[in-house]
C-alpha positions as CSV (number, residue, x, y, z in Angstrom):
1,M,0.8,-45.0,91.7
2,P,3.4,-46.2,94.2
3,P,4.2,-49.9,93.7
4,K,2.9,-52.5,96.0
5,V,5.7,-54.2,97.9
6,S,5.8,-57.7,99.3
7,V,8.1,-57.9,102.3
8,V,9.3,-61.5,102.8
9,I,10.7,-62.8,106.1
10,N,12.2,-66.3,106.1
11,T,12.3,-67.7,109.7
12,Y,13.4,-70.8,111.6
13,N,13.2,-71.1,115.4
14,R,13.5,-67.4,116.1
15,A,10.1,-66.5,117.5
16,K,11.4,-63.8,119.9
17,S,13.4,-61.8,117.4
18,L,10.8,-62.4,114.6
19,E,8.1,-60.8,116.8
20,N,10.3,-57.6,117.1
21,T,10.9,-57.6,113.4
22,L,7.2,-57.8,112.6
23,R,6.4,-55.0,115.1
24,S,9.1,-52.8,113.5
25,L,7.4,-53.2,110.1
26,S,4.3,-51.6,111.4
27,C,6.4,-48.4,112.0
28,L,7.4,-48.1,108.4
29,T,6.6,-44.8,106.6
30,Y,5.7,-46.7,103.4
31,G,2.1,-47.8,103.6
32,D,1.4,-50.0,100.6
33,L,3.0,-53.3,101.6
34,E,2.1,-56.9,102.5
35,V,4.2,-59.0,104.9
36,I,4.9,-62.7,104.1
37,V,6.5,-64.9,106.7
38,V,7.7,-68.3,105.6
39,N,8.3,-70.6,108.5
40,G,10.8,-73.4,108.3
41,P,10.5,-76.6,110.3
42,S,10.5,-74.6,113.5
43,T,10.0,-76.3,116.9
44,D,9.7,-73.2,119.0
45,S,6.6,-70.9,119.3
46,T,6.9,-69.4,115.8
47,A,3.7,-71.0,114.6
48,K,1.7,-69.6,117.6
49,L,3.2,-66.2,117.0
50,L,2.2,-66.1,113.4
51,E,-1.4,-67.2,114.4
52,S,-1.5,-64.2,116.8
53,F,-1.0,-61.8,113.8
54,G,-4.1,-63.3,112.1
55,D,-4.9,-61.9,108.7
56,R,-2.5,-59.0,109.0
57,I,0.2,-61.2,107.5
58,K,0.5,-64.0,105.0
59,A,2.1,-67.1,106.5
60,G,3.7,-69.9,104.5
61,V,5.6,-73.1,105.4
62,C,8.9,-74.4,104.2
63,P,9.5,-78.1,104.9
64,E,13.3,-77.8,105.1
65,A,15.8,-75.6,106.7
66,N,16.8,-74.2,103.3
67,L,16.9,-70.4,103.0
68,S,16.7,-70.4,99.2
69,M,13.7,-72.8,99.1
70,S,12.0,-70.6,101.7
71,R,12.7,-67.4,99.7
72,N,11.2,-69.0,96.6
73,I,8.0,-69.9,98.5
74,G,7.9,-66.2,99.6
75,I,8.3,-65.1,96.0
76,C,5.5,-67.4,94.8
77,M,3.2,-66.1,97.6
78,A,4.0,-62.4,96.8
79,A,1.5,-60.2,95.0
80,G,3.5,-57.0,95.0
81,E,5.5,-55.6,92.1
82,I,8.6,-55.5,94.3
83,V,9.8,-58.3,96.6
84,A,11.9,-57.1,99.6
85,F,13.7,-59.4,101.9
86,I,14.6,-58.8,105.6
87,D,15.9,-61.3,108.1
88,D,14.0,-62.5,111.2
89,D,16.6,-60.9,113.4
90,A,16.8,-57.5,111.7
91,I,15.0,-54.2,112.2
92,P,14.4,-51.7,109.4
93,E,14.6,-48.0,110.1
94,P,11.2,-46.3,109.5
95,E,12.2,-44.9,106.1
96,W,13.7,-48.2,104.8
97,L,10.9,-49.3,102.4
98,S,10.2,-45.8,101.1
99,E,13.8,-45.3,100.2
100,I,14.0,-48.8,98.6
101,V,11.0,-48.0,96.4
102,D,12.5,-44.6,95.4
103,G,15.5,-46.5,94.2
104,Y,13.5,-48.0,91.4
105,D,13.7,-44.9,89.3
106,S,14.5,-46.6,86.0
107,A,13.3,-49.7,84.1
108,E,16.9,-50.9,84.1
109,I,16.9,-51.3,87.8
110,G,16.6,-55.0,88.7
111,G,17.4,-54.9,92.4
112,V,17.8,-52.3,95.2
113,G,19.3,-52.6,98.7
114,G,20.7,-50.3,101.4
115,L,23.1,-50.2,104.3
116,V,23.2,-52.9,107.0
117,Y,24.3,-52.0,110.5
118,D,25.6,-54.7,112.9
119,H,24.2,-55.6,116.3
120,T,25.5,-52.4,117.8
121,G,23.6,-50.2,115.5
122,Y,26.7,-48.0,115.0
123,S,29.1,-50.0,112.8
124,L,28.4,-51.1,109.2
125,Q,28.2,-54.8,108.5
126,Y,27.5,-54.1,104.9
127,G,28.0,-51.0,102.8
128,Y,28.9,-51.3,99.1
129,A,30.3,-54.8,98.2
130,T,31.2,-56.6,95.1
131,C,31.9,-60.2,94.4
132,D,33.8,-62.1,91.7
133,R,32.6,-65.2,89.9
134,L,34.6,-67.4,92.3
135,G,32.5,-66.0,95.3
136,N,35.2,-63.8,96.7
137,A,33.8,-60.5,98.1
138,I,35.2,-57.1,98.6
139,F,33.4,-55.2,101.4
140,D,35.3,-51.9,101.6
141,H,34.1,-50.0,98.5
142,G,33.7,-46.4,99.5
143,E,30.8,-45.8,97.2
144,P,28.1,-47.8,95.2
145,A,29.7,-50.1,92.7
146,L,27.6,-49.1,89.7
147,L,30.5,-49.5,87.2
148,Y,30.4,-53.3,87.6
149,N,26.8,-53.6,86.3
150,F,27.2,-55.3,83.0
151,P,26.6,-58.9,81.7
152,L,29.5,-61.4,82.2
153,S,31.4,-58.9,84.4
154,K,34.0,-60.8,86.3
155,R,33.2,-58.6,89.4
156,F,29.6,-57.5,90.1
157,P,27.7,-55.6,92.8
158,Y,25.6,-57.6,95.2
159,L,23.1,-56.9,98.0
160,Q,23.1,-58.5,101.4
161,G,20.2,-60.9,102.0
162,T,18.9,-59.1,105.1
163,N,18.4,-55.8,103.1
164,C,17.6,-56.6,99.4
165,S,14.8,-56.2,97.0
166,F,14.1,-57.2,93.4
167,R,11.4,-56.7,90.8
168,R,9.1,-59.7,91.1
169,D,8.7,-60.2,87.4
170,L,12.5,-60.4,87.0
171,L,12.8,-62.9,89.8
172,L,10.3,-65.1,88.0
173,Q,12.2,-64.7,84.7
174,I,15.5,-66.0,86.3
175,G,13.6,-68.7,88.4
176,G,14.2,-67.1,91.7
177,F,16.8,-68.5,94.1
178,D,18.9,-71.6,93.4
179,E,17.8,-74.0,96.1
180,E,21.2,-75.6,96.2
181,Y,22.1,-72.7,98.4
182,E,20.6,-73.6,101.8
183,F,22.6,-70.8,103.3
184,Y,25.5,-68.6,102.0
185,L,25.9,-66.9,98.6
186,D,22.2,-67.3,97.8
187,E,21.5,-63.6,97.3
188,T,24.9,-63.1,95.6
189,D,24.0,-65.7,93.0
190,V,20.7,-64.0,92.3
191,C,22.4,-60.6,91.9
192,L,24.9,-62.1,89.4
193,R,22.1,-63.7,87.3
194,I,20.2,-60.4,87.3
195,V,23.3,-58.5,86.1
196,D,24.0,-61.1,83.5
197,R,20.4,-60.5,82.2
198,G,21.4,-56.8,81.6
199,Y,19.8,-55.2,84.6
200,L,21.3,-53.0,87.3
201,I,21.9,-53.8,91.0
202,K,21.5,-50.5,92.8
203,Q,23.2,-49.9,96.2
204,L,21.9,-47.1,98.3
205,N,23.6,-45.0,100.9
206,K,20.4,-45.1,103.0
207,A,17.5,-47.6,103.4
208,R,19.1,-48.8,106.6
209,V,18.5,-52.1,108.4
210,H,19.9,-53.1,111.8
211,H,21.0,-56.8,111.8
212,K,21.0,-58.2,115.4
213,F,22.8,-61.5,114.6
214,A,20.5,-63.8,116.7
215,P,21.9,-67.3,117.4
216,S,20.6,-69.9,115.0
217,H,21.1,-73.5,113.9
218,I,24.1,-72.2,112.0
219,R,25.5,-69.4,114.2
220,N,26.1,-69.8,118.0
221,E,25.7,-67.4,120.9
222,H,29.2,-65.9,120.1
223,R,27.9,-64.9,116.6
224,V,30.3,-67.5,115.2
225,T,29.2,-69.7,112.3
226,A,29.6,-73.2,113.8
227,N,28.3,-75.2,110.8
228,L,30.7,-74.3,107.9
229,Y,29.7,-77.2,105.6
230,P,27.2,-75.1,103.5
231,V,29.7,-72.2,103.3
232,M,32.5,-74.4,101.8
233,K,30.1,-76.5,99.6
234,N,28.3,-73.4,98.2
235,K,31.5,-71.6,97.5
236,I,32.7,-74.5,95.3
237,Y,29.3,-74.9,93.7
238,F,29.0,-71.1,93.1
239,S,32.4,-70.9,91.5
240,I,31.7,-73.8,89.1
241,K,28.2,-72.6,88.1
242,N,29.2,-69.0,87.4
243,T,32.5,-69.5,85.6
244,R,31.4,-71.8,82.9
245,E,31.2,-69.0,80.3
246,C,34.5,-67.5,81.4
247,E,37.2,-69.0,79.3
248,D,40.0,-67.7,81.4
249,I,38.8,-69.3,84.6
250,S,39.5,-73.0,84.5
251,L,38.3,-75.8,86.9
252,N,41.8,-75.9,88.2
253,A,41.6,-72.2,89.1
254,V,38.3,-72.8,90.9
255,I,39.9,-75.6,92.9
256,R,43.0,-73.6,93.8
257,D,40.8,-70.6,94.9
258,A,38.5,-72.8,97.0
259,S,41.5,-74.5,98.6
260,V,42.8,-71.1,99.8
261,F,39.3,-70.2,101.1
262,I,39.0,-73.5,103.0
263,D,42.5,-73.1,104.5
264,R,41.5,-69.7,105.8
265,L,38.3,-71.1,107.3
266,A,40.4,-73.8,109.0
267,E,42.6,-71.1,110.6
268,D,39.6,-69.2,111.8
269,T,38.0,-72.3,113.2
270,K,41.2,-73.2,115.1
271,S,41.3,-69.6,116.5
272,H,37.7,-69.7,117.6
273,F,38.3,-73.1,119.3
274,Q,41.3,-71.8,121.1
275,D,39.4,-68.8,122.3
276,R,36.5,-71.1,123.4
277,R,34.0,-69.6,120.9
278,L,33.7,-73.1,119.3
279,T,33.7,-76.5,120.9
280,A,35.9,-79.5,120.3
281,E,32.9,-81.1,118.5
282,D,32.6,-78.0,116.2
283,L,36.3,-78.4,115.4
284,S,36.0,-82.1,114.7
285,R,32.9,-81.6,112.5
286,F,34.7,-79.0,110.4
287,W,37.3,-81.5,109.3
288,R,34.7,-84.1,108.6
289,D,32.7,-81.6,106.5
290,V,35.7,-80.5,104.4
291,D,35.7,-83.7,102.3
292,R,32.0,-83.7,102.0
293,A,31.9,-80.1,100.8
294,W,34.5,-80.9,98.1
295,S,32.7,-83.9,96.7
296,T,29.2,-82.4,96.8
297,G,30.2,-78.9,95.6
298,I,32.1,-80.2,92.6
299,M,29.6,-82.9,91.6
300,D,26.5,-80.6,91.9
301,G,28.3,-77.8,90.3
302,L,29.3,-79.9,87.2
303,A,26.3,-82.2,86.9
304,K,23.3,-80.9,88.7
305,D,20.7,-78.5,87.2
306,R,19.6,-75.6,89.2
307,V,16.5,-76.1,91.3
308,L,14.4,-73.0,90.7
309,I,10.8,-71.7,90.8
310,T,8.5,-73.6,88.5
311,P,4.9,-72.9,87.3
312,E,3.7,-75.6,89.6
313,K,5.3,-73.9,92.6
314,I,3.7,-70.6,91.7
315,E,0.3,-72.1,91.4
316,R,0.6,-74.0,94.7
317,H,1.7,-70.9,96.7
318,S,0.2,-67.9,95.0
319,S,-2.3,-65.8,97.0
320,P,-4.0,-62.4,96.6
321,Y,-2.4,-59.1,97.9
322,R,-3.1,-58.6,101.6
323,K,-2.2,-55.1,102.9
324,F,-0.3,-54.9,106.1
325,P,-1.5,-52.3,108.6
326,T,1.0,-49.6,109.7
327,S,0.7,-47.2,112.6
328,V,2.7,-44.3,111.3
329,K,0.8,-41.0,110.8
330,K,0.4,-39.6,107.3
331,G,3.6,-37.7,106.5
332,G,5.6,-39.8,108.9
333,G,4.3,-38.2,112.1
334,L,6.6,-36.3,114.5
335,C,10.2,-37.4,115.3
336,I,10.7,-37.0,119.0
337,C,13.8,-37.7,121.2
338,Y,13.5,-38.3,124.9
339,L,16.5,-38.0,127.1
340,S,16.7,-40.1,130.3
341,Q,19.9,-41.4,131.8
342,D,18.0,-44.2,133.6
343,F,15.8,-46.5,131.5
344,P,14.4,-50.0,131.8
345,P,15.5,-52.7,132.1
346,G,17.5,-52.5,135.3
347,H,17.4,-49.8,138.0
348,N,14.7,-47.3,137.0
349,G,13.4,-44.5,139.1
350,G,10.4,-42.3,138.4
351,I,11.9,-40.4,135.4
352,A,12.9,-43.7,133.8
353,R,9.5,-45.2,134.3
354,F,7.5,-42.3,133.0
355,T,9.8,-41.8,130.0
356,H,9.4,-45.5,129.1
357,D,5.6,-45.3,129.2
358,L,5.4,-41.9,127.5
359,A,7.8,-43.0,124.7
360,M,5.9,-46.2,124.2
361,G,2.5,-44.4,124.2
362,V,3.6,-41.7,121.7
363,A,5.1,-44.3,119.4
364,A,1.8,-46.2,119.5
365,L,0.1,-43.0,118.2
366,G,2.2,-43.3,115.0
367,H,5.2,-41.1,115.7
368,Q,8.9,-41.9,115.5
369,V,10.3,-42.0,119.0
370,H,14.0,-42.3,120.1
371,V,15.1,-42.6,123.7
372,I,18.7,-41.6,124.5
373,T,20.0,-43.2,127.7
374,K,23.2,-44.4,129.3
375,G,24.8,-47.6,128.1
376,K,27.7,-49.8,129.2
377,G,30.8,-51.0,127.4
378,H,29.9,-49.6,124.0
379,S,27.0,-47.7,122.5
380,T,24.1,-49.6,121.0
381,V,20.8,-48.9,119.2
382,D,17.9,-51.3,119.7
383,F,14.2,-51.3,118.9
384,E,12.1,-52.0,122.0
385,D,8.3,-51.8,122.4
386,G,8.0,-49.7,119.3
387,V,10.8,-47.3,120.4
388,W,14.3,-46.8,119.2
389,V,16.6,-46.9,122.3
390,H,20.0,-45.4,122.0
391,R,22.3,-46.6,124.9
392,I,25.3,-44.3,124.7
393,V,28.6,-44.4,126.5
394,P,29.4,-40.7,127.3
395,E,32.8,-39.3,126.5
396,E,34.5,-36.4,128.2
397,R,35.1,-34.0,125.3
398,G,35.3,-30.2,125.3
399,L,35.2,-30.0,129.1
400,N,38.6,-28.5,129.7
401,D,37.1,-25.2,130.8
402,I,35.3,-26.9,133.7
403,P,37.2,-26.9,137.0
404,R,38.3,-30.3,138.3
405,H,36.7,-29.6,141.7
406,L,33.3,-29.9,140.0
407,P,33.4,-33.6,139.1
408,V,29.6,-34.0,139.2
409,Y,29.0,-31.0,137.0
410,R,31.7,-32.2,134.6
411,K,30.0,-35.6,134.4
412,N,26.6,-34.2,133.9
413,L,27.7,-31.8,131.2
414,G,29.7,-34.5,129.5
415,Y,26.6,-36.7,129.4
416,A,24.5,-33.7,128.1
417,L,27.0,-33.2,125.3
418,S,27.1,-36.9,124.4
419,A,23.3,-37.0,124.4
420,Y,23.1,-33.9,122.2
421,E,25.6,-35.4,119.7
422,E,23.3,-38.5,119.5
423,V,20.4,-36.2,118.7
424,L,22.5,-34.7,115.9
425,R,23.2,-38.2,114.6
426,I,19.5,-39.0,114.5
427,N,18.8,-35.7,112.9
428,E,21.2,-36.5,110.0
429,R,18.9,-39.3,109.0
430,R,15.5,-37.7,109.6
431,R,14.5,-34.3,110.9
432,V,14.1,-34.3,114.7
433,D,11.1,-32.2,115.6
434,L,11.4,-32.1,119.3
435,V,13.5,-33.1,122.3
436,E,12.1,-33.7,125.8
437,A,14.6,-33.9,128.7
438,P,14.3,-33.8,132.5
439,I,15.6,-30.8,134.4
440,W,17.3,-33.3,136.7
441,D,21.1,-33.4,135.9
442,A,20.6,-30.8,133.2
443,E,20.4,-33.5,130.5
444,G,18.8,-31.2,127.9
445,L,21.2,-28.3,128.4
446,K,23.1,-28.7,125.1
447,C,19.9,-29.4,123.1
448,M,18.4,-26.2,124.4
449,E,21.2,-24.3,122.7
450,D,20.4,-25.6,119.3
451,E,17.6,-23.6,117.7
452,R,16.9,-26.3,115.1
453,F,15.0,-28.4,117.7
454,S,12.1,-27.5,120.0
455,T,13.3,-28.6,123.4
456,V,10.9,-29.3,126.2
457,I,12.2,-29.5,129.8
458,S,10.2,-31.8,132.0
459,L,9.7,-30.5,135.5
460,E,10.1,-33.0,138.4
461,T,12.2,-33.0,141.5
462,T,15.2,-30.8,141.1
463,V,18.6,-30.7,142.8
464,K,17.5,-27.7,144.9
465,I,14.3,-29.5,146.0
466,A,16.2,-32.8,146.8
467,A,18.8,-30.8,148.8
468,D,16.2,-30.2,151.5
469,S,16.6,-33.8,152.6
470,Q,20.4,-33.9,152.0
471,P,22.0,-31.6,154.6
472,D,25.6,-32.3,153.4
473,W,24.7,-30.9,149.9
474,D,24.9,-27.3,151.3
475,K,28.7,-27.6,151.5
476,S,29.2,-28.8,147.9
477,P,30.3,-26.4,145.2
478,D,29.1,-29.0,142.7
479,I,25.5,-28.7,144.0
480,R,25.7,-24.9,144.0
481,K,26.8,-25.0,140.3
482,L,24.0,-27.5,139.4
483,I,21.4,-25.2,141.0
484,E,22.8,-22.3,139.1
485,V,22.5,-24.3,135.9
486,E,18.9,-25.3,136.8
487,T,18.0,-21.7,137.4
488,G,19.4,-20.7,134.0
489,M,17.4,-23.5,132.3
490,L,14.2,-22.4,134.1
491,R,14.7,-18.8,132.8
492,S,15.5,-19.6,129.2
493,A,13.8,-22.9,128.2
494,E,11.5,-22.8,125.3
495,A,8.8,-24.9,126.9
496,F,8.1,-27.0,130.0
497,H,6.3,-30.2,130.7
498,A,4.8,-29.9,134.1
499,I,3.7,-33.2,135.6
500,S,1.7,-31.6,138.3
501,S,0.5,-28.1,139.5
502,G,2.5,-28.7,142.7
503,I,5.8,-28.9,140.9
504,I,5.2,-25.6,139.2
505,K,4.5,-23.8,142.5
506,T,7.4,-25.5,144.3
507,I,9.9,-24.6,141.6
508,E,8.7,-21.0,141.3
509,D,9.0,-20.6,145.1
510,K,12.3,-22.4,145.4
511,Y,14.1,-20.6,142.5
512,G,12.4,-17.2,142.7
513,V,11.3,-17.5,139.1
514,R,8.0,-17.1,137.3
515,L,7.4,-19.6,134.6
516,A,5.5,-18.1,131.7
517,E,2.2,-19.8,131.5
518,D,2.2,-20.0,127.7
519,R,5.3,-22.2,127.9
520,I,3.9,-24.8,130.2
521,G,2.1,-28.0,129.3
522,L,0.5,-29.4,132.4
523,V,0.1,-33.0,131.5
524,P,-0.2,-35.4,134.4
525,L,1.7,-38.7,134.1
526,G,0.1,-42.0,133.2
527,V,1.3,-45.6,133.3
528,K,0.7,-48.7,131.3
529,D,-2.0,-50.8,132.9
530,E,-0.2,-54.1,133.9
531,S,-3.0,-55.3,136.2
532,P,-4.6,-57.6,133.7
533,N,-1.4,-59.6,133.5
534,Y,-1.1,-60.3,137.3
535,S,-3.5,-61.8,139.8
536,R,-3.2,-62.1,143.6
537,K,-1.2,-65.2,144.6
538,R,-1.0,-64.6,148.3
539,A,-3.6,-66.4,150.4
540,D,-2.1,-66.4,153.9
541,G,-4.8,-64.2,155.4
542,S,-2.4,-61.4,156.5
543,I,-2.7,-57.7,155.6
544,M,0.3,-56.8,153.4
545,V,1.5,-53.2,153.4
546,L,3.8,-52.4,150.5
547,F,6.3,-49.6,150.2
548,V,8.1,-49.0,146.8
549,G,10.9,-46.5,146.4
550,R,14.5,-45.7,147.2
551,L,15.2,-46.1,150.9
552,E,16.3,-42.5,151.5
553,K,15.0,-39.6,153.7
554,R,13.1,-37.8,150.9
555,K,11.0,-40.9,150.4
556,G,10.0,-40.9,154.1
557,I,11.3,-44.4,154.7
558,D,12.6,-43.3,158.2
559,V,9.1,-42.3,159.1
560,L,7.5,-45.5,157.9
561,L,10.1,-47.7,159.7
562,E,9.4,-45.8,162.9
563,C,5.8,-46.9,162.6
564,V,6.5,-50.5,161.9
565,P,7.4,-51.9,165.4
566,S,4.2,-50.4,166.9
567,I,1.9,-51.5,164.0
568,C,3.3,-55.1,164.0
569,S,3.1,-55.4,167.8
570,R,-0.5,-54.3,167.9
571,F,-1.7,-56.0,164.7
572,G,-0.5,-59.6,164.5
573,G,-1.9,-60.1,161.0
574,V,0.1,-57.3,159.4
575,R,3.2,-57.7,157.4
576,F,5.4,-55.1,155.6
577,V,7.2,-55.5,152.2
578,I,9.7,-52.8,151.5
579,A,10.9,-52.8,147.9
580,G,13.6,-50.5,146.5
581,D,17.3,-49.8,146.8
582,D,18.2,-50.3,150.4
583,T,21.9,-49.7,150.2
584,I,21.8,-45.9,150.2
585,L,23.6,-44.4,153.2
586,N,21.9,-41.8,155.4
587,E,23.5,-38.9,157.3
588,N,24.7,-41.4,160.0
589,G,26.7,-43.3,157.4
590,K,24.3,-46.3,157.6
591,S,21.5,-47.6,155.4
592,F,18.0,-47.2,156.8
593,K,17.6,-51.0,156.6
594,D,20.7,-51.7,158.6
595,E,19.8,-49.0,161.1
596,F,16.3,-50.5,161.6
597,L,17.6,-54.0,162.1
598,M,20.3,-52.8,164.6
599,K,17.6,-50.9,166.6
600,N,15.3,-54.0,166.7
601,P,17.6,-57.0,167.3
602,G,15.8,-60.3,167.8
603,R,12.3,-58.7,167.8
604,D,9.5,-61.2,167.0
605,F,7.9,-59.0,164.4
606,L,11.0,-59.0,162.2
607,G,9.7,-62.1,160.5
608,R,6.9,-60.0,159.1
609,V,9.1,-57.2,157.7
610,E,10.7,-58.0,154.3
611,F,13.3,-55.8,152.7
612,A,13.0,-56.9,149.1
613,G,15.7,-54.6,147.7
614,R,15.5,-53.7,144.0
615,V,13.1,-56.0,142.2
616,P,12.6,-56.5,138.5
617,D,9.3,-55.3,137.0
618,E,7.6,-58.7,137.0
619,E,8.2,-59.0,140.7
620,L,7.2,-55.4,141.4
621,Y,3.8,-55.9,139.6
622,Q,3.2,-59.1,141.5
623,L,3.8,-57.2,144.8
624,Y,1.2,-54.6,143.7
625,A,-1.2,-57.4,143.0
626,D,-0.6,-59.1,146.3
627,C,-0.6,-56.1,148.7
628,D,-3.6,-54.7,150.6
629,I,-2.4,-51.2,151.3
630,F,0.2,-49.1,149.4
631,V,2.2,-46.5,151.4
632,A,4.8,-44.1,150.3
633,P,5.2,-41.3,152.9
634,S,7.5,-39.1,150.8
635,R,8.4,-35.7,152.2
636,Y,8.1,-34.5,148.6
637,E,7.1,-36.0,145.3
638,S,6.8,-33.9,142.2
639,F,4.1,-36.3,141.1
640,G,4.2,-39.8,142.5
641,L,4.2,-42.4,139.8
642,I,4.2,-45.3,142.3
643,F,0.7,-44.3,143.5
644,L,-0.6,-44.7,139.9
645,E,0.9,-48.1,139.6
646,A,-0.8,-49.2,142.9
647,M,-4.1,-47.5,141.9
648,A,-4.1,-49.5,138.6
649,F,-4.2,-52.6,140.7
650,S,-7.2,-51.2,142.7
651,K,-5.2,-50.5,145.9
652,P,-5.9,-48.0,148.7
653,V,-3.0,-45.6,148.9
654,I,-1.3,-43.5,151.7
655,G,0.9,-40.6,150.8
656,C,1.7,-37.1,152.2
657,E,0.2,-33.6,151.8
658,A,3.1,-32.4,149.7
659,G,3.9,-31.8,146.0
660,G,1.9,-33.7,143.4
661,M,0.7,-36.4,145.8
662,V,-2.4,-34.3,146.6
663,E,-3.3,-34.3,142.9
664,I,-3.4,-38.1,142.8
665,I,-4.7,-39.1,146.1
666,R,-8.3,-38.0,146.8
667,K,-8.4,-37.8,150.5
668,D,-11.1,-40.1,152.0
669,E,-12.0,-41.3,148.5
670,N,-9.1,-43.6,147.4
671,G,-6.6,-42.9,150.1
672,L,-5.3,-41.0,153.1
673,L,-2.7,-38.2,153.4
674,A,-0.3,-37.9,156.3
675,G,1.9,-34.9,157.2
676,P,5.3,-34.9,155.6
677,G,7.8,-36.4,158.1
678,D,5.0,-36.9,160.7
679,V,5.0,-40.3,162.4
680,E,1.7,-39.7,164.3
681,T,-0.4,-38.9,161.2
682,L,1.2,-41.7,159.2
683,M,0.5,-44.2,162.1
684,K,-3.1,-43.1,162.2
685,A,-3.6,-43.5,158.5
686,L,-2.1,-47.0,158.6
687,E,-4.3,-48.0,161.6
688,D,-7.4,-46.6,159.8
689,L,-7.0,-48.8,156.8
690,I,-5.6,-51.9,158.6
691,T,-8.7,-52.0,160.9
692,D,-11.4,-51.3,158.2
693,N,-11.7,-53.9,155.5
694,A,-14.7,-52.3,153.9
695,K,-12.8,-48.9,153.6
696,R,-9.9,-50.7,152.0
697,E,-12.1,-52.2,149.4
698,R,-14.0,-49.0,148.7
699,F,-10.8,-47.0,148.4
700,G,-9.4,-49.6,146.1
701,R,-12.4,-49.5,143.7
702,R,-12.2,-45.7,143.7
703,S,-8.4,-45.9,143.0
704,R,-9.1,-47.9,139.9
705,E,-11.8,-45.4,138.7
706,I,-9.5,-42.4,139.1
707,F,-6.7,-44.3,137.3
708,E,-8.9,-45.1,134.3
709,N,-10.4,-41.6,134.1
710,S,-7.3,-39.6,134.6
711,F,-4.0,-41.4,134.6
712,T,-3.7,-43.9,131.8
713,M,-0.7,-44.0,129.4
714,D,-3.0,-43.3,126.5
715,R,-4.3,-40.1,128.1
716,M,-0.8,-38.9,128.9
717,S,0.5,-39.7,125.4
718,A,-2.3,-37.9,123.6
719,G,-2.0,-34.9,125.9
720,M,1.8,-34.6,125.3
721,V,1.4,-34.9,121.5
722,E,-1.1,-32.1,121.6
723,F,1.4,-30.0,123.6
724,Y,4.3,-30.9,121.3
725,K,2.4,-29.8,118.2
726,K,1.7,-26.4,119.8
727,V,5.3,-25.9,120.8
728,I,6.5,-26.8,117.3
729,S,3.9,-24.6,115.7
730,R,4.9,-21.7,117.9
731,K,8.5,-22.1,117.0
732,S,7.7,-22.2,113.3
733,A,5.5,-19.1,113.6
734,G,8.0,-17.3,115.8
735,A,5.1,-16.3,118.1
736,A,3.8,-17.2,121.6
737,S,1.2,-20.0,121.7
738,A,-1.8,-20.1,123.9
739,P,-1.3,-21.8,127.3
740,V,-1.8,-25.6,127.2
741,R,-3.4,-27.0,130.3
742,V,-4.2,-30.7,130.1
743,C,-5.6,-31.7,133.5
744,S,-7.6,-34.5,135.1
745,D,-11.3,-34.6,134.3
746,D,-12.1,-36.6,137.4
747,K,-12.7,-34.4,140.4
């Protein structure tokens, strides 16, 4: 029988990071665990957060900001055979606990821990470390320090507190943590006492945890420890307590060593002050704390008994085992990588938005999901909404054979290569089952070449389709090369995710290819329903028409702006809000916004036309809630995600008879369709809805029905997982699969 594990989180005023840690635990592949959160004297929303988890977790309270005291309460509350500790600002990789448990392969093993990555997710904060009895650590051991595991060893292996575990019965034998250590050297002291008992501390080259270094009452926003009193005091206390049985380490030696240590801290503190990572008050406090640390550390080390777990504490805090629910499918589920250069937060177009919702939805079904996107400055790995997000900074490597006059192609291929290398890095830790990448910018080109992975290319607007509304592109050798690459991908890809029937037909016509039906998964997009979180705030009595999208010709913004003066002049109660990037230049070298304002200087209606620019998600959802009519007269949309977002808010919608829009908008049921690029039919559609309140309400109700029946995130995610499994199965069998057509039920 696999052992039960008690995962203990000790927290203090870190509700935000704690919530992410708790969510990450539900993605663990090990299923037999309980989660114990011991809350210090927090003044933030931690208590409310813990209440929201109900009986899924065990919650305890520590009256002091003392980590060792809090850890001991967690041990007393634990009912598992193994007690594992993780910090409230750390995220375990899915296999963490499974690999920890596997480490207990002998009765001699007293504690097991794994690797700790720093806030970037790429660099090790802790690998294999040892410490001597004076509290001096060596961090650069190239391999586990097993040879130091023997009683009274002057140097011993230790585990970092954010990724350590111990046999509970052994923790109780040694009395748990010494509560003198409110912070610093607490876990090191436990590891030493376990080794002195004749047990082994086992350091693994896996069982990875990502430590995000959130600010705290000890560490500031620069990740600098501002309160060094416990560091100095505990170093002195540790040295005295743990050298008593070592005849060759005198008290004088302890004091000399501590003096060197404190001098080094003084230099670091001065440096941080000079670089403005610490304040003048921090510097002043350091010097006040030096004397206090010496006196308390020496007196407590020589005269004070350890404060440990007692039978009374066990009786007061003990509680029965409470299994924590995890979402991972039996066997760990699939491991899927999504590629999307653009991804929330920040600027996010259609590919970014549907990738976010699809990744989140598939993860919620119990699968391991990684998103690879572009980062800034340096690469990072974070856990967001149940998804591992890898923000990489691409490097130009292996591109010498690409001519310099193709800068866009070089950039795209460089990113495709960097994204592929990140997939390989993920695959080193766990098998990647499938990669999905958009055809746009050929992001999945390098992944397609690796037969170890099933690679699905999602079909949306391509460069060749977009070129129809970009006349200058015809002259570009870059564009011609990208179209050539797209054509090759369409001919050779293993499988396609088609987001609409329209995009299949358009691509086949544009590229002169026939996509094999057995390689296509027709799975319409879906979006997360944000409408319950937003209510209408506007009460000015006007009719608000909302446009969302980039202000470029393909999105039909020129057609809409041509309608605006006439509509506003004839209907005094109408106002327009235009949200999206309004800095894009058109063929005249001006933005559509600037061109519109220049054509209509001083006109009265301009006060009813708002160019909102790019807006964050919260503002965007509020705009959906406040609008009366949604319009996006795109000349072409491969699908039209923005319509779904508006429909989720029960809004009537206006689009065009092109691409995937006709598969979303049911004409005269939930919306109206204009001709692409046609001012007259768009004007008529706007007039129709502006003048008929009953029709707006009826269309809005039908929009919501269609959304719920056909375009939810859950429906999309389930359909995609069904398709992925068929693709993977076909690859394993080496045979063609039956066609997969997941379509709307609502007709």
